[in-house]
C-alpha positions as CSV (number, residue, x, y, z in Angstrom):
1,M,96.3,139.5,141.8
2,D,94.0,138.0,139.2
3,F,91.7,135.1,140.1
4,I,93.0,131.7,138.9
5,D,90.5,128.9,138.5
6,Y,92.4,125.9,139.9
7,Y,89.5,123.6,139.1
8,E,89.7,124.5,135.4
9,I,93.5,124.0,135.4
10,L,93.1,120.4,136.6
11,G,90.0,119.9,134.4
12,V,87.7,118.8,137.3
13,S,84.5,120.1,138.7
14,K,84.1,122.1,141.9
15,T,82.5,119.0,143.5
16,A,85.4,116.7,142.5
17,S,86.5,114.2,145.2
18,E,90.0,114.0,146.6
19,S,90.7,110.9,144.5
20,E,89.4,112.6,141.3
21,I,91.7,115.6,142.0
22,K,94.7,113.4,142.6
23,K,94.0,111.3,139.5
24,A,93.7,114.4,137.3
25,F,96.9,115.9,138.8
26,R,98.9,112.8,138.2
27,K,97.7,112.5,134.6
28,L,98.6,116.1,133.8
29,A,101.9,116.0,135.8
30,R,103.1,113.0,133.7
31,K,102.0,114.7,130.5
32,F,103.8,118.0,131.2
33,H,106.7,116.9,133.3
34,P,109.8,119.0,132.5
35,D,111.9,115.8,132.1
36,L,109.7,114.9,129.1
37,H,109.8,118.4,127.6
38,P,113.3,119.8,128.5
39,D,113.2,122.6,125.9
40,D,109.5,123.5,126.0
41,Q,108.9,126.6,128.2
42,D,105.1,126.4,127.7
43,A,105.1,122.9,129.1
44,K,107.2,124.1,132.1
45,K,104.8,126.9,132.8
46,R,101.8,124.5,132.4
47,F,103.5,122.1,134.9
48,Q,103.9,124.9,137.4
49,E,100.3,125.9,137.1
50,I,99.2,122.3,137.6
51,N,101.4,122.0,140.7
52,E,100.0,125.3,142.1
53,A,96.4,124.1,141.6
54,Y,97.1,120.8,143.2
55,E,98.8,122.5,146.2
56,V,95.5,124.2,147.0
57,L,92.9,121.7,146.0
58,S,94.6,118.6,147.6
59,D,94.5,120.2,151.0
60,P,90.9,120.2,152.4
61,E,91.6,123.3,154.6
62,K,93.2,125.3,151.8
63,R,90.5,124.2,149.4
64,A,87.7,125.4,151.7
65,K,89.4,128.8,152.0
66,Y,89.9,129.0,148.3
67,D,86.2,128.1,147.7
68,K,85.2,130.8,150.2
69,Y,87.7,133.7,149.6
70,G,88.8,133.1,146.0
71,K,92.1,134.8,145.1
72,D,92.4,136.0,148.8
73,W,92.3,132.5,150.2
74,K,95.8,132.8,151.7
75,H,94.6,135.5,154.1
76,G,91.4,133.6,155.1
77,E,92.7,132.8,158.6
78,A,93.7,136.4,159.2
79,Y,90.2,137.5,158.1
80,E,88.6,135.1,160.5
81,Q,90.8,136.2,163.4
82,A,90.2,139.9,162.6
83,R,86.4,139.2,162.5
84,Q,86.6,137.6,165.9
85,A,88.7,140.5,167.3
86,Q,86.0,142.9,166.0
87,Q,83.2,141.0,167.7
88,R,85.1,141.0,171.0
89,Q,85.7,144.7,170.7
90,Q,82.0,145.4,169.9
91,G,80.9,143.3,172.8
92,A,83.1,145.2,175.1
93,H,82.1,148.6,173.5
94,Q,85.8,149.4,172.8
95,Q,87.2,151.5,170.0
96,G,90.3,150.6,167.9
97,G,91.3,147.8,165.7
98,F,91.6,147.8,161.9
99,E,90.4,150.7,159.9
100,G,87.0,149.8,158.5
101,F,86.0,147.9,161.6
102,A,85.5,151.1,163.5
103,T,82.8,152.1,161.0
104,G,80.8,149.0,161.9
105,Q,80.9,147.8,158.3
106,D,80.4,144.0,158.0
107,Y,82.4,142.8,155.1
108,S,80.7,139.4,155.2
109,E,77.5,141.1,154.1
110,T,78.7,143.5,151.5
111,G,78.0,141.1,148.7
112,A,81.7,141.1,147.6
113,T,82.6,137.7,146.3
114,D,86.4,137.8,147.0
115,F,86.6,139.9,150.2
116,S,89.0,142.2,148.3
117,E,87.7,145.4,150.0
118,F,88.4,143.8,153.4
119,F,91.9,142.8,152.6
120,E,92.6,146.3,151.1
121,A,91.6,147.9,154.3
122,M,93.4,145.2,156.4
123,F,96.7,145.0,154.6
124,G,96.7,147.9,152.1
125,G,98.3,151.3,152.1
126,S,95.3,152.8,154.0
127,R,96.1,150.7,157.1
128,R,96.7,152.7,160.3
129,R,96.5,152.0,164.0
130,H,94.0,153.0,166.6
131,S,94.7,152.9,170.4
132,G,98.2,151.5,169.8
133,R,97.0,147.9,169.7
134,N,98.6,145.3,167.4
135,Y,97.1,142.2,165.9
136,P,99.9,139.9,164.8
137,F,98.9,137.2,162.4
138,K,100.9,134.2,161.2
139,G,101.4,134.2,157.4
140,A,99.5,131.6,155.4
141,D,101.1,128.2,154.9
142,F,101.9,127.2,151.4
143,Q,101.4,123.7,149.9
144,A,103.6,122.5,147.1
145,E,103.8,119.2,145.1
146,L,107.1,118.1,143.7
147,T,107.3,115.3,141.1
148,L,110.4,113.1,140.9
149,T,111.5,110.2,138.9
150,L,112.4,107.0,140.8
151,Q,116.1,107.6,139.9
152,Q,115.9,111.1,141.3
153,A,114.3,109.9,144.6
154,A,117.1,107.3,144.9
155,H,119.9,110.0,145.2
156,T,120.3,113.0,147.5
157,H,120.2,116.1,145.3
158,Q,119.2,119.7,145.1
159,Q,116.3,121.2,143.2
160,I,114.9,124.7,142.8
161,L,111.2,124.9,143.7
162,E,109.2,127.9,142.7
163,V,106.4,128.8,145.2
164,N,104.3,131.9,144.9
165,G,106.8,133.4,142.5
166,K,109.7,132.8,144.8
167,K,112.5,130.3,144.0
168,I,113.6,128.1,146.8
169,R,116.6,125.8,146.7
170,I,116.0,122.6,148.6
171,T,118.0,119.5,149.3
172,I,116.0,116.3,148.8
173,P,117.4,113.3,150.8
174,A,117.7,110.0,149.1
175,G,114.9,107.6,149.9
176,I,112.0,110.0,149.8
177,A,108.7,108.1,149.4
178,D,105.7,108.7,147.2
179,G,103.2,110.8,149.0
180,Q,105.7,111.8,151.7
181,K,105.3,115.4,153.0
182,I,108.0,117.5,154.5
183,K,107.8,120.9,156.3
184,L,110.0,123.9,155.8
185,N,109.5,126.4,158.6
186,G,109.1,130.0,157.7
187,Y,108.9,129.5,153.9
188,G,105.2,130.4,153.6
189,D,103.6,133.7,153.3
190,K,105.0,136.7,155.3
191,G,103.5,137.3,158.7
192,H,101.4,140.4,159.4
193,D,102.0,143.0,162.0
194,G,105.0,141.1,163.6
195,G,103.4,137.7,163.3
196,P,105.6,134.7,162.2
197,D,105.9,133.7,158.6
198,G,103.9,130.7,157.4
199,D,105.4,127.4,156.6
200,L,105.9,125.5,153.4
201,Y,104.6,121.9,153.1
202,I,106.0,119.9,150.2
203,T,104.3,116.6,149.1
204,F,106.4,114.3,146.9
205,N,105.0,112.5,143.9
206,I,107.3,109.7,142.7
207,L,106.7,108.6,139.1
208,S,106.4,104.9,138.4
209,D,109.3,103.3,136.5
210,Q,109.1,100.7,133.7
211,R,112.0,98.7,135.0
212,Y,112.1,99.1,138.8
213,Q,109.1,98.4,141.0
214,R,109.5,99.9,144.5
215,K,107.9,98.4,147.6
216,G,109.0,100.3,150.7
217,D,112.8,100.2,150.6
218,D,113.0,97.1,148.4
219,I,113.2,97.0,144.6
220,Y,111.8,94.3,142.3
221,I,112.8,93.7,138.7
222,S,112.3,91.0,136.0
223,E,115.4,90.0,134.0
224,P,115.7,87.8,130.9
225,L,118.0,84.8,131.2
226,P,119.4,82.9,128.1
227,L,118.4,79.2,128.1
228,L,121.9,77.8,128.0
229,T,122.9,80.0,131.0
230,A,119.8,78.8,132.9
231,V,120.7,75.2,132.2
232,L,124.5,75.2,132.4
233,G,125.0,78.2,134.8
234,G,127.2,81.2,134.2
235,H,127.3,84.9,134.9
236,K,125.1,87.8,134.1
237,E,125.6,91.6,134.6
238,I,122.6,93.4,136.0
239,E,121.9,97.2,136.0
240,T,120.8,98.4,139.4
241,L,119.9,101.9,140.7
242,N,123.4,102.2,142.0
243,G,125.4,100.8,139.1
244,K,126.1,97.4,137.6
245,V,126.6,94.1,139.5
246,K,127.8,90.7,138.2
247,I,125.7,87.8,139.4
248,T,126.7,84.1,139.4
249,I,123.9,81.9,137.9
250,P,123.7,78.4,139.2
251,E,123.0,75.4,137.0
252,L,119.4,74.5,136.3
253,T,118.0,77.9,137.3
254,Q,114.2,77.6,136.9
255,N,111.9,80.0,135.0
256,E,110.3,82.7,137.2
257,S,112.6,81.8,140.1
258,R,113.7,84.7,142.3
259,I,116.9,85.7,144.0
260,R,117.6,88.5,146.5
261,L,120.6,90.8,146.5
262,K,120.9,92.2,150.0
263,G,121.6,95.9,150.3
264,K,121.1,96.6,146.6
265,G,117.7,98.1,146.8
266,F,116.4,101.6,147.6
267,P,118.2,103.9,150.0
268,I,116.6,104.1,153.4
269,Y,115.4,107.7,154.1
270,K,117.9,109.7,156.2
271,Q,119.9,106.6,157.1
272,D,123.2,107.0,155.2
273,G,124.7,103.9,153.8
274,K,121.6,101.7,154.5
275,F,119.6,100.2,151.6
276,G,116.7,97.8,151.1
277,D,117.1,94.7,149.0
278,L,116.9,94.0,145.3
279,Y,114.7,91.0,144.2
280,I,115.3,89.6,140.7
281,K,112.8,87.3,138.9
282,W,114.4,85.3,136.1
283,F,112.5,84.8,132.8
284,V,114.3,82.0,130.8
285,Q,114.5,82.9,127.1
286,L,113.8,80.2,124.5
287,P,115.6,80.5,121.2
288,V,113.5,81.9,118.4
289,K,115.5,80.2,115.6
290,L,117.8,77.2,115.4
291,S,120.5,76.3,112.9
292,D,120.6,72.8,111.6
293,E,123.5,72.0,113.9
294,E,121.7,73.4,116.9
295,K,118.6,71.5,116.0
296,S,120.6,68.3,115.7
297,L,122.2,68.8,119.1
298,F,118.7,69.4,120.7
299,Q,117.5,66.2,119.1
300,K,120.4,64.3,120.5
301,L,119.7,65.8,123.9
302,R,116.1,64.6,123.6
303,S,117.2,61.1,122.8
304,L,119.4,61.1,125.9
305,S,116.5,62.2,128.0
306,A,114.1,59.6,126.7
């Protein structure tokens, strides 16, 4: 496995803060999102690389292991546990353990920058047992980031997520929130020597929407309203996340006034049939051009109001 520079992929320095890493990821994710480049395989590959880099660098524990072990960061926990086992064995003057430990070689002092020699001895083809003792290790946990549009997050649907070269089909419940993290047990790296498989943690990134502003389970929109409808009342059809609704407009509806449509907002996570509310702010539209007849009628209206 070749070394991949996650810092270079996100375009940040090795001393970048968490906020700088997140800002860089969001900028690149929006630029290369597959929805914006449906037929561009290079953009899809770039988006996967960006996700992979963020999976590691956004998690302080995984980032620390990556900085220390390089391409072998996923086995960092196994390395530390094996080192501790070696120290206990040496303290008790016992033989056994992993091949390479029995020689007394200290891999932390070999000068190797990526610990590859240790992992070759630990997990490679030369591995063998001494004294019949086993050292089971849980597989490394994986971190993934999945970017959704607001419309996608509003509906239960399936997506295929590629993690570490493996495609996983997951069902995303409606109502998932920006920044929300879910755990899939056993979908991480394979366990070692009978140990359990690691887990997969997925963090969701919900893209902002030009029309709909989400606050919790409520949705806020701004909607134009013709002047005559605002003055005389009438009806207006509104597009919501779940289809169109027809609204009755009362007479003398004021500019920037708000109404609430109960239960027409965002679906509530894992509560089937329950939704937040939709808030609509009206912006009364003035005519940009008047015919002579229309101008005459407005003048008559002004004289009546004087």
